[in-house]
C-alpha positions in Angstrom: 9.8 4.5 -10.1 10.0 6.3 -7.0 11.8 10.1 -7.4 12.7 12.0 -4.2 12.3 15.9 -4.1 14.5 17.3 -1.5 11.8 19.4 0.3 9.3 16.8 0.5 11.3 14.3 1.8 8.9 11.4 -0.2 8.9 10.2 -3.9 6.9 12.9 -6.2 5.7 10.2 -8.5 4.9 6.2 -7.9 5.0 3.6 -10.7 1.4 1.8 -11.6 2.6 -1.3 -9.7 3.3 0.8 -6.6 0.2 2.9 -6.7 -1.7 -0.5 -7.1 -0.2 -2.2 -3.8 -0.6 1.2 -2.1 -4.3 1.0 -3.2 -4.8 -2.3 -2.5 -6.1 -3.1 -6.1 -4.9 -4.9 -9.0 -2.8 -2.9 -11.7 -5.1 -3.5 -14.3 -7.6 -1.3 -12.3 -5.0 1.3 -12.1 -4.6 1.1 -15.8 -8.4 1.2 -16.1 -8.8 4.2 -14.0 -6.2 6.2 -15.9 -7.9 5.5 -19.1 -11.8 6.6 -18.0 -10.2 9.7 -16.4 -10.3 8.9 -12.8 -6.9 8.9 -12.0 -4.2 11.1 -13.4 -0.9 9.7 -15.0 1.8 11.6 -16.5 5.1 10.2 -18.7 8.4 10.3 -17.3 10.9 9.0 -19.3 8.4 7.3 -21.6 6.8 5.5 -18.8 3.5 6.5 -16.8 3.4 7.4 -13.5 1.3 8.7 -10.8 2.2 11.9 -9.1 2.3 11.6 -5.4 -0.5 14.4 -5.0 -2.9 12.3 -7.4 -2.5 9.6 -5.2 -2.8 11.5 -1.8 -6.3 13.0 -3.3 -7.2 9.3 -4.2 -6.4 8.3 -0.4 -7.9 11.1 1.0 -11.2 10.7 -1.0 -10.9 13.6 -2.7 -13.1 14.4 -5.7 -11.9 15.1 -9.2 
């Protein structure tokens, strides 16, 4: 699930499967990271999605 924002030019949210692919991990690791609080997820239209800013934080190695 990707939602585009007019000013950013990229998706505002990523599905769990997309986030797993981008990070190069299994989707179960994404679910586990959300469950333990290492990765923030939000509900959009009753689905869990990862905000693009959160994914950038993880890719840049930022601590929470």
